[in-house]
C-alpha positions in Angstrom: 31.9 -28.7 -25.5 30.0 -25.4 -25.5 26.9 -24.6 -23.7 24.7 -24.9 -27.1 25.7 -28.3 -27.3 25.5 -29.2 -23.5 21.8 -28.0 -23.2 20.1 -30.6 -25.6 22.0 -33.4 -23.8 21.0 -32.1 -20.4 17.4 -32.0 -21.4 17.4 -35.5 -23.1 18.9 -36.9 -20.0 16.0 -35.4 -17.9 13.4 -36.5 -20.3 14.5 -40.1 -20.2 13.0 -40.2 -16.5 10.0 -37.7 -16.8 8.3 -38.6 -13.6 11.6 -38.6 -11.6 12.3 -35.2 -12.9 8.8 -33.9 -12.2 9.1 -35.2 -8.6 12.4 -33.7 -8.2 11.1 -30.2 -9.4 8.1 -30.4 -7.0 10.0 -29.1 -4.1 11.3 -26.0 -6.0 7.8 -25.4 -7.4 6.2 -25.6 -4.0 8.8 -23.3 -2.5 8.7 -20.7 -5.3 4.9 -20.9 -5.3 4.8 -20.4 -1.6 7.1 -17.3 -1.6 5.2 -15.6 -4.5 1.8 -16.2 -3.0 3.0 -15.0 0.6 4.4 -11.8 -0.9 1.2 -11.2 -3.1 -1.0 -11.8 -0.3 1.0 -9.6 2.1 1.0 -6.7 -0.4 -2.6 -7.3 -1.0 -3.2 -7.1 2.8 -1.2 -4.0 3.0 -3.2 -2.4 0.1 -6.5 -3.4 1.9 -5.4 -1.7 5.1 -4.2 1.3 3.2 -7.6 1.7 1.4 -9.7 1.0 4.6 -7.8 3.7 6.5 -8.0 6.3 3.8 -11.7 5.4 3.6 -12.2 6.9 7.1 -12.1 10.3 5.8 -10.3 13.2 3.9 -7.2 14.6 5.7 -9.0 13.5 9.0 -7.7 14.1 12.4 -9.3 12.7 15.7 -9.1 14.6 19.1 -9.7 12.5 22.3 -9.3 13.5 25.9 -6.9 11.7 28.1 -3.3 11.1 28.8 -1.0 8.5 27.3 -0.2 5.4 29.4 2.2 3.4 27.3 0.3 2.3 24.1 -3.2 3.3 25.7 -5.1 6.4 26.2 -6.8 7.0 29.8 -9.4 9.5 30.2 -10.1 9.0 34.0 -10.2 12.3 35.8 -9.7 14.3 32.5 -12.2 16.8 31.4 -14.1 16.3 28.2 -14.0 19.0 25.6 -16.5 22.0 25.4 -18.3 23.6 22.5 -16.0 26.6 23.1 -13.0 24.5 22.3 -14.5 23.6 18.9 -15.3 27.1 18.1 -11.9 28.2 19.1 -10.3 25.9 16.7 -12.8 26.8 14.0 -11.7 30.6 14.4 -8.0 30.2 15.1 -6.6 27.1 13.5 -6.0 28.3 9.9 -5.0 24.9 8.4 -8.2 23.2 9.7 -11.0 23.2 7.2 -13.9 21.5 9.2 -14.6 20.5 12.9 -17.3 18.2 14.0 -18.3 17.0 17.6 -18.9 13.4 17.9 -20.2 11.0 20.6 -21.7 7.5 20.6 -23.3 5.1 22.6 -24.8 1.6 22.1 -28.8 1.8 22.4 -31.6 -0.2 21.7 -33.7 0.6 18.7 -37.3 -0.4 18.4 -39.6 -0.4 15.2 -42.7 -2.3 15.6 -42.0 -5.9 16.0 -38.1 -5.3 15.2 -35.4 -4.4 17.8 -31.8 -4.4 18.0 -28.9 -2.8 19.6 -27.0 -0.3 17.4 -24.3 2.4 17.7 -26.1 5.7 18.0 -23.8 8.5 17.1 -24.5 12.1 17.7 -22.6 14.5 15.2 -22.8 17.8 13.7 -23.3 18.2 10.0 -19.5 18.6 9.2 -18.9 15.0 10.1 -20.1 13.8 6.8 -17.8 15.8 4.9 -14.9 14.9 7.1 -15.7 11.2 6.6 -16.6 11.6 2.9 -19.8 9.9 3.4 -22.9 10.7 1.5 -26.6 9.7 1.7 -27.7 6.9 -0.5 -31.3 8.1 -0.2 -33.0 11.1 1.4 -30.7 13.8 3.0 -27.9 14.2 5.6 -28.2 16.1 8.8 -28.0 20.0 8.3 -27.3 23.0 10.5 -31.1 23.6 11.0 -31.4 20.1 12.6 -28.4 20.9 14.9 -29.7 24.4 15.8 -33.2 23.2 16.8 -32.0 19.9 18.4 -34.4 18.2 16.0 -35.5 14.7 16.7 -34.4 13.3 13.4 -31.9 10.7 12.4 -29.9 9.3 9.5 -29.3 5.4 9.6 -27.0 3.1 8.0 -28.0 0.5 5.4 -27.7 -2.5 7.7 -30.2 -0.7 10.2 -32.5 0.1 7.2 -32.5 -3.5 6.1 -33.1 -4.9 9.6 -35.6 -2.5 10.8 -37.5 -1.9 7.6 -37.4 -5.1 5.6 -39.0 -4.7 2.2 -39.9 -1.1 2.5 -38.4 2.3 2.5 -37.2 3.8 5.8 -37.5 7.5 4.8 -40.2 9.4 6.8 -40.7 6.5 9.1 -40.4 6.6 12.9 -38.1 4.8 15.2 -37.6 4.8 18.9 -34.2 4.6 20.4 -33.4 5.2 24.1 -36.9 6.3 24.8 -36.6 8.9 22.2 -38.7 8.7 18.9 -37.0 10.2 15.9 -38.0 10.5 12.3 -35.7 8.9 9.6 -34.7 11.5 7.0 -31.9 9.7 5.3 -30.2 6.4 4.7 -26.3 6.4 4.2 -24.7 4.9 1.4 -23.2 1.7 2.0 -19.6 1.9 3.6 -18.9 -1.7 4.5 -16.6 -3.2 7.1 -14.0 -1.1 8.7 -10.2 -2.0 8.9 -11.0 -3.8 12.0 -14.0 -5.8 10.7 -16.7 -3.6 12.2 -19.9 -3.0 10.1 -19.9 0.8 9.6 -23.5 0.7 8.2 -24.9 -0.6 11.6 -25.3 2.9 12.8 -27.8 5.6 13.5 -26.8 9.2 13.4 -28.6 12.1 15.1 -27.8 15.8 15.6 -25.1 16.3 18.3 -27.4 18.9 20.2 -30.3 16.1 20.4 -28.0 13.4 21.3 -26.1 15.4 24.1 -29.2 16.6 25.7 -31.7 13.8 25.3 -29.3 10.6 25.5 -26.1 11.7 27.1 -27.5 14.4 29.4 -24.5 16.5 29.1 -23.4 19.3 26.7 -19.7 18.2 26.9 -17.9 16.7 23.7 -16.5 13.2 24.0 -14.5 13.2 20.9 -14.3 15.6 18.0 -12.9 15.2 14.4 -11.2 17.9 12.2 -10.0 17.7 8.7 -7.0 19.5 7.3 -7.3 21.8 4.2 -4.9 19.6 2.3 -2.8 16.5 2.9 0.5 18.6 3.0 -1.0 20.7 5.9 -2.1 17.9 8.1 1.1 18.3 10.5 0.4 22.1 10.6 -3.1 21.4 11.6 -2.2 19.1 14.2 0.3 21.6 15.8 -2.4 24.4 15.7 -5.0 22.1 17.3 -2.5 21.1 20.0 -1.5 24.6 20.7 -5.1 26.0 21.0 -6.1 23.1 23.3 -3.1 23.3 25.6 -4.0 27.0 26.0 -7.8 26.4 26.6 -7.3 23.4 29.1 -4.5 25.3 30.9 -1.8 22.8 30.3 1.4 24.4 31.6 4.6 24.4 29.5 6.5 21.2 30.0 3.4 19.3 31.2 2.0 16.3 29.4 -1.0 16.9 27.2 -4.4 15.6 28.6 -5.5 15.0 25.2 -4.3 13.5 21.9 -4.7 14.5 18.3 -4.7 11.2 16.5 -3.7 10.9 12.7 -5.3 7.8 11.0 -1.9 7.7 8.9 -0.2 6.8 12.2 -2.4 3.6 12.4 -1.9 2.9 8.7 1.8 3.0 9.0 1.7 0.7 12.1 -0.6 -1.7 10.4 1.3 -1.8 7.3 4.5 -2.4 9.3 3.0 -5.4 10.9 1.5 -6.9 7.8 5.0 -6.3 6.1 6.9 -8.2 9.0 4.4 -10.9 8.8 4.8 -11.2 5.1 8.6 -11.4 5.3 8.4 -13.9 8.1 6.0 -16.1 6.1 8.0 -15.9 3.0 11.1 -16.9 5.0 9.4 -19.9 6.2 8.1 -20.7 2.8 11.7 -20.3 1.4 12.8 -23.1 3.6 11.0 -25.5 1.1 13.4 -24.2 -1.6 16.3 -25.7 0.5 14.3 -28.9 0.7 13.9 -28.9 -2.9 17.6 -28.3 -3.5 18.5 -31.2 -1.3 16.0 -33.3 -3.6 17.9 -32.1 -6.6 21.2 -33.2 -5.2 19.9 -36.4 -4.3 18.5 -37.3 -7.7 21.7 -36.0 -9.3 23.7 -38.2 -7.2 21.5 -41.2 -8.3 21.7 -40.1 -12.0 25.7 -40.1 -11.7 25.7 -43.6 -10.2 23.2 -44.8 -12.9 25.3 -43.2 -15.7 28.7 -44.2 -14.7 29.3 -46.2 -17.8 28.0 -43.3 -20.1 30.4 -41.0 -18.4 33.4 -43.5 -18.7 32.6 -43.8 -22.5 32.3 -40.0 -22.9 35.8 -39.6 -21.1 37.4 -42.4 -23.2 36.4 -40.7 -26.5 37.9 -37.5 -25.6 35.4 -35.5 -23.4 37.1 -33.6 -20.7 36.3 -33.4 -17.0 34.9 -29.8 -17.5 32.5 -31.2 -20.1 31.1 -33.6 -17.7 30.8 -31.1 -14.9 29.0 -28.7 -17.1 26.5 -31.3 -18.4 25.5 -32.3 -14.9 25.4 -28.6 -13.6 23.2 -27.7 -16.4 20.8 -30.5 -15.7 20.5 -29.4 -12.0 20.1 -25.8 -13.1 17.5 -26.8 -15.8 15.5 -28.7 -13.1 15.5 -25.7 -10.7 14.9 -23.1 -13.3 11.9 -24.9 -14.9 10.5 -25.6 -11.4 11.1 -21.8 -10.5 8.9 -20.8 -13.8 6.2 -23.3 -12.8 6.2 -22.1 -9.2 5.8 -18.5 -10.1 2.8 -19.3 -12.2 1.2 -21.5 -9.6 2.0 -19.0 -7.0 0.1 -16.2 -8.9 -3.0 -18.3 -9.7 -3.2 -19.3 -6.1 -2.8 -15.8 -4.8 -5.4 -14.6 -7.2 -7.9 -17.2 -5.9 -7.3 -16.6 -2.3 -7.5 -12.9 -2.7 -10.9 -13.2 -4.3 -12.0 -15.8 -1.6 -11.1 -13.4 1.3 -11.8 -10.2 -0.5 -8.6 -8.4 -0.6 -6.9 -6.8 -3.5 -4.8 -9.1 -5.8 -1.2 -7.5 -6.2 1.3 -8.9 -8.5 4.5 -9.1 -6.3 6.7 -7.3 -8.8 10.2 -7.7 -7.4 9.4 -10.9 -5.5 9.1 -13.0 -8.7 12.6 -12.5 -10.2 14.1 -12.8 -6.7 12.4 -16.2 -6.2 13.3 -17.4 -9.7 17.0 -16.3 -9.1 17.1 -18.1 -5.7 15.6 -21.1 -7.3 18.3 -21.1 -10.0 20.9 -20.4 -7.2 19.7 -23.5 -5.4 20.2 -25.7 -8.5 23.8 -24.4 -8.8 24.7 -24.8 -5.0 23.1 -28.4 -4.7 24.2 -29.4 -8.3 27.9 -28.6 -7.9 28.6 -31.7 -5.7 27.1 -34.4 -8.0 28.6 -32.8 -10.9 32.0 -32.7 -9.6 31.7 -36.4 -8.4 30.8 -37.1 -12.1 33.7 -35.1 -13.5 36.3 -36.8 -11.1 35.3 -40.6 -12.2 38.2 -42.6 -13.3 37.5 -43.6 -17.1 38.8 -47.0 -16.6 36.9 -47.6 -13.5 33.8 -46.2 -15.1 33.9 -48.3 -18.0 34.1 -51.4 -15.7 31.1 -50.3 -13.7 28.1 -52.6 -13.9 
């Protein structure tokens, strides 16, 4: 008997017990759906992390003082940077396009009856170009503001909504850390960072104003730089490191008392973690495929027992043992294959719904779908062989006498 004739017989046998066939496929459906969903969500999370990190800025590098202690950076007893350090990098680091000082402190902002704690950051005008962050209304800080240490500020959208509800913040005054400043711009919304922090809950002011009036020191806590092109980031890091080692008198062979951080390193680490978690969860979900396979084997054994007389009749009229084995094996494979297709569909729909719910990109898990389908078919083959062989080895005379 060829496969063309076997397929209709297999499907007709399965359709005689529709509910049992559906329940048998359920384990495969759940397993495949779980694998597809986990892979899709994992890739969506990876894409979200990539977008969030790339949204930090264009070819950005962050330079912080301190020495490495395992995975942490400690700045105890380490000198901060100076304006001269930044000027030296601007002049000598040929692959560095922009450099900006940056410092921040949590301060209390007061406007009339409203007050709240916000992150107040002192930055130079280059900061906004490095971060690729523009003004939604008004203007950004400029060189004139920095040179004159003007008492002006640019605020995030969250601060604008909280402190000036129902009105424009432009031209208004706010008091922060006993310093009155005039709002000259509102930043375009940037949303939450990769770590869930609200990037719009911030106030920016010229670094010269921030360092003198709030920090009380002209030292630079942190500074940011951007490479001239993505393929020159490593060269820019090397040049910054060389200049700072020389200016901070770090002897050859000694450990740097600063670090040049590349957000791509954080992106690679986070993507590696999400990748491992995705693989782990997909592996756990795949266990349900084994459970589904056991269900298939169990039902096929029941089917062999129920159809013993049918098998005896077929053997008596000339069917070979191979024909019987093929029919039951095809039935098992059909159950797992149909369950696999249904599981892929359900997994994609579920992943799309969850992605919208938690606001991460929906990513079709390309290679995961054919692999999940192939594994489901393999499960049908593996767990269908034993019942099929049992059916093929039945004695025709004993089968005919079976009640």
